Each structure stands twice: as structure tokens, then as C-alpha cells.
N, C-alpha and C positions, 0 to 999 in steps of 0.2 A: 968744559963753565956751558952754561947758560944764562944769558944777561937778555935783557927785555924782551921775551916772549910771550906772546899771549894765546891761551889754546882755550878753546870752547864747541861744545857741542857734540863733544866723543861719545861715542859709544864704549865706556870702560874709563879707564883713567884719562887727564888730560897731558900730565908727565909722569913717567914713569924712570927711576932712577937706576944706576950702576950702580958699584962701591964709589964711594971716594966723590960724589958729583959735587959741583958748586951750581946755585941756582939763584942769580940776584935779579930781583926785579922782574918777576914773574908774575904772569897770572892764569889762572884756572877757571872758567867757570860755565855753568850747564853741562858738565859732563855727564856723564855715566847716565845713559838713555833708558837703557835697559834694567835700571833698578839694580845690578848683580850686587850682592853680599860684599861688603866689605867693599867697596869702592868710593871713587871720587875723584878729587882734584888732581890730588900728590901722589903718589903709590912711592913709599920710601922703599924699597927692595930689598935691600944688603945693608950696607950702614955705613960708617965715616961719610954720611953727607951734610952741606950744610944750606939753609936757605935763608937768606937777606934778603929784605923788604920783598917779600913775597904776597900776596894774596891769592884767597881762595875763596870761592864766593858762588853762592847761586847754586851748587851742583843737586841735582835733581835726585829725588826717590828718596824714599825710606831708611834705604840701607849706604846713602852717600856722602861721606865725612869731607872735610876740606884736606888733611893729608891723612893719610895709612901707611904705618910701618908696618913692615913683615915681622913676624913671631921672633924668627933670629936676627935680625940687625942689632946692632951694634953704634952706639956713639953718635948718635946725631944732633943737630944743633939747627935753631930754630930764633932767629932776630929778628925783631922787627916788623913781625909778620903779621897778618890778619885773615882769618876764618869766620867766617860770616854766610847766615842763611842756608846754611847746608842743612841736605834732608836729617841726618842722623850727627854727628859730632865734630865739633870743630877741630880736634886733634884726636887721632886713635892710635895712643902710644905703646907700643910691644916691647921694643928695646929692650934688651936686658940689662944693660951697661952704659952708663953717661948719658941718660936724656936729659937735654938743656934747653928749657923754654925761656928764650928773654927778651923784654919791651914786646911781647906781643899781644894780640888781643882777639880774644872768641867771643863773637858777638851775636846772638838771634840764629843759634842752630836750633836744629829740633829741639835734639837731646841735649849733652852734656857739651860744655864749652871742650873741655880735655877729660877724655877715659883714658886710664892708664889699664890697661889690661894684656899682661905676660901671660894670662893662660895657665898658671901653676907654677911659670920658672920665680926667680928670684931677681929682681930689681935689685941695680946696686947704682946708689949715686943720680938720682933723677931730681933734678933741679929747677925749678920754674922761680923767674924774679921778674921783677917790675912789671906784670902783666896785669891786664884787666879783663874782666868775666864781665859780661854784662848780656841780662836780658837772654840768656839761654833756657831752654824748655825744660831739661834738666836740672843737673849742676855743674856749679862753677868748673868745679875740678872733683871729678869719678876715680879714686883710686881702690879700684876690686878688689887687687894683691895682697892679700894679707899677709903673704909670706917678704913681702917688698920690704927692703931696707934701705935706710938713707934716702929716706925721699923728704926734699926739704922746697916749702913752700915761702917764699920769702919777698915782702912790701909788696905784695899784688893786691888790686884792687876789686871788689864785688860790688852787685848792682840788679836787681830783680831778678835772678837766676829762679826759676818756678821751684825746685826742689831745694836750696840753701846753695848754700856755698862751696863748701867742702867735706868729702869723705872720705878716710880711707884708716888705714892700723893703726894702732896705737903707736907708733914709733914713726909716723911720718911728723914731720915737724910744719908747722902753719907759725910761721913769726913775723911782727908788722903789717898782720894784714888789715884793710881798711874796707871798711863798709860805707860805698860811698852815697851821699843824699841823693844822689839821680845821674841819669846817664850821663859820664864826661865828655859825650862827645856833640860836636855842633848840627852835623845832620847826615847822620850813616844811615839814612833812607836810602839819600841819594849819592853815598859815595864818602864822604866828607866824615872820616874820623879824625879829625885834628881834635884835639884834650884841650877842652874850656874849663872844667870844674876846675878848682884850684887847691884841692885836696888829691888829685889826680894828675897833676902836673910833673915831671920832672925836668928840670934843667938842662938835659942830654936828649936833645928835641933831632930830629930826622925827617925829611922832605922828599917823598918822591913821588912820579908822576904814573898813574893807570888810567884807562879808560871802562874798557868791561861794558856791560848793559846797564852800566849806571846813566843817570837822568845827565848829570854832568858830564862832558868831553872827557873833563881832565880833574885830578882832585890832589890836592898835597895834604899828607898827614903829617901834621906838628906833633911832637910830644907822644909818638905814637907807641902804644902801650906803657906809657908811665905812670907809675904809683907813688906817692909820697911815701918815706916812712915817719913813724910818729916819735916812737921810742926804739929801745936799744940800744948796742954800743957804741953805733955812729951818735947816738944825742939828738935823734930828731930830724929835720930835713930833710936833703935827699938822699936817696939811697941808689949807688953805682955797683950793679952785679959785676962779681969778680969775672 
């Protein structure tokens, strides 16, 4: 387990995981100094890893993403995490089984907020719920695997992504998505991702504090990655991810 650790200015990945690692309130920024391909803040090397309230931001270079999964990894979960202002993707997800992205934010990444790319293998049970994809230079979610199975995007919010909200295979399910009227955050340029937009707020709020290279010394993240359901089996109101 790794908790409350900040890593910055590493020539390569800030964090590299082993099988079954747990990261809580960790932060990686300005990593990948050599602009190595598919590098960035967090290297999800094997599988079975969980990231809770972690932040990966300002990792530099056109090949640098917030999180990068190995092609053979399986069953990784990201809960209440932020990927912002990275040189390539917020998340490069390449697990073959059980991708879970819950209450996360992908903001202002140079390319896609999330790119799902397993390089020809099948994805089984990719689940993205109650996340916000805001002001990314590509798509909010870009699923390039035409052979994927059971990819579900549930109750997510989108705003200002240059290439649009989502793209993926015909069997990718996008349910109860919301196109927000504006960016839902209080002050993301200074690291404050408190959700203030009414149509993006979830009642299950979480708070944590970090510093990094942001202007503010500490930041609270209320309603992190929250998105509000409009219709569907829950009859509107707030959506809780299983």
C-alpha cells in the first residue's frame, strides 16, 4: 500500500505498480522528462491494482499520460481520481478484463480524456460511471477496440472536448450521459476541482488535500467526478455506481 505520497520530476513514470497494489491519495506530476512513449504519472504494470483519490497532472511531453496500463493487465480500479493537463491521455486503459473508472475526472489533457486500446485483444466488462470528461483536446472517451465487449459508460458528464464526447464499437453502451452547460469545476487552473454545476453534483461527496505544483497550497475536491442521472431505471436524481 502507498498512501499520501507525492512524486514529481521523474525521468519516466512517477509510480510503477506491482500486482495488487493499493494507492490512496497519491500524486504524480511533471514526470516523463525524456518524453518516452506511453509513460507518465502512474504505470499500472500488471493488474489487480486500486487507486483511490489519486491525482496525476502536468506530466510532460506528447507521449505522457496520467495513467498507463500494461497490455496484459487485468482488473484495475480507479475511484475518485483526477487526470489533468497531461501531454497525451488522462488514462490509457489496456486491461483485458474488468476496467473500472468510478467518480473520476479527466480534464484538459492534450488528447483523449480516456483512451481504451487493448491492441487487438477483447475487453470484457469495462465500466465507467459518474465521471466527468472536460476540456480534453481529443474525445472524452475514445474506445478504439472494435472487438470490445460489455463496455458501459454510465451517468457521465461531458463538456468542451475538442473531438466530441465518445466513440466506440456498436456494443459500447452509453447510458444517462449528460452534456454539461459549462465546466462544472470551481477553479481547475489552480487545482480546485470542487464541482459547482448543479447538473454535475452527486450527493456522495469526497474530500482530500494535495499540493503539487498548483498555485494553491492545499485543495479540497468536493463532488469529485460526480454526475447526475436524468432518466433510466433509477427514475432520475442521483446515480450511485455499484
